[in-house]
N, C-alpha and C positions, 0 to 999 in steps of 0.2 A: 181707352181700345182705340187701335188703329186699324183702318182700312187696308193699308198696305204697308208692308216692311220692306227696307231696304238693306240687301245682303250683299257684302264684298266678299268674293272668293280670292284668296290669296295664294299664289306660289311664287317661288323665287324668279322664273323665267317669263311668267304669263305669256305662255306660248302654246300650252295644251291643256292640262288639267284644270286650270282656273277659267280658260275660255270656254271649254267644255260644259263646266258647271254655269257659267254666264248664261250660254245659250238655253241651256235645260231649263235653267231656274226661271228664265223669262218666259220660256213655252210652257212649261208645266204650272208655274204660278199663276197664269192667267189673271194679273192684275193683283194678284194678292201678295206677290212679293215682286220687287224691281231687283233685279240682279246685275251686279257689276263683276268686273275682274280687275286684278292688278298684280304687280309682281315687284319685290325688293330690288331686282336687277333684272329689268324686262330685256327680253331678247331683242324686242325690236321688230318682231315679226309674229304671226301666229303659225304653227306648224302646219303645212299643206295637209298631212293626213289627218290632223285635227279637224281641219275644214271639210275634208273629204267625207269622213265618219259622221259628221254632223249634218253636211249636205245630204247624204245617203238616208239619214234618220229623218229627212223632211224638215230640219230645223233652220231657221234664218240665220246666215252667218254674215250678212252685209253690213252690219255694224261693230263686228268683232275687230279689235286691234289691240295690239300689245302697248301697255301702259303701266307707269309707276304707281306704286300705292301713294306717293307724295301727292298725286293729283287729288286723294280723296281726304287728304289732311288739309288742304288748302282752305281758305275762307271763301265761301261761296258754294263749295262742293256739296252733292247731296250728304245729307247725314245719314249715317249707318246706323240700323238697329242691331244687325249681327254681321260679325267678322269672323269667316271660316277659313281657316288655313287648310290646303289641301296636300301640302308637301312638307315632309320632316324638317328639310333645311330651313323653310321659311318660317316653320313653327319655332325653330330655336334662334331666330334673329330678334332684335330689338326692334319692335314695331313703332311707327309713329303713334304719336298721342291723337287719337281718333277724336273728332268732335262730337259731343254728346255720350261718351262712354258706352260703346255698344258693347252687347254681349258677344264674348268670344268662344270659339270652339276649335278643336283640331281634328281633321278628319283625314288620318294618313292613308294616301294612295300612291301605289308605284307609279313610277315616271315611266309613261309609254315611250317617250323620246329616247330612253336609255336602251330600249330593246333593240337587239341586232339580230340579224337572220333573214329569212327570205321576205319578200314583200308581204306575203301572206302572214305570216307570223307578226310582222311590224303592224299590219292592219288590224290583226286579232288583238294586240297589245291596246290599241286605241280603242277598239269596239268594246273590249272589257272595260276600259276606263270609263265609256260612256255609260255601260250598263250599272257599274257600281255608282256612279255618280247619281243617275236616274234613280236607283232605289233610295240611295241617302237622301235626295231632295224630295222625293215623294213622302219619306218618313218625315222630314221637316215639315211639310205642307200638311200633315196629318196632326202635327202638334196644334192645340189651342193656345198659341203663345199669350192671347189677351187674358187667359184663366190662370196662367202661371206668373209666380214673382220671379224674380231675377235668378236667385239661386236655383229654383226648380227649373227655369228655362236653360241655364248653363248645364245644368246636370243632364237634362233630356237631350240637348244638342251634342253634349260629349258622348252619351250613350248611342246616338246614332252610329258613330263609328265602331261601336263594338257588336253590332248586328251582323251576322253573317250574311255575305251577300253571294248572289249567284251571278257568274258572268259567262 
């Protein structure tokens, strides 16, 4: 039984969805989970609207940075317990071999970066992403991981993506 689980949220660019998940995971997890984010092809910056939506929600953005998933496959990197992809493109890519063989799951979330329109429509897309991730991470935190075997934990994590969300 562990006191804290390391969770890596992955998307291709590591500029919005996975960054939002990292900030939410660390805030909502309150020491129960330690969240990280990474991308298969990092954009090199966090989307300004992602930072704005997180700041507006009162979340700390000071440590967020775009980074490659290769950082977490290196010797000496934190060992992940869970790796959750949040974009369909990253879910279809060949992932690195993660030390410790973490449990993996995919939570398909539309990319708010791809939304065009008025500034209000773009902001709403990022806010919706924040709310969906907040609901899913809350469901993750409601699981008693220590009471589940590996197969049950994988199943429960994948089922989180199927729960209807309200944004």
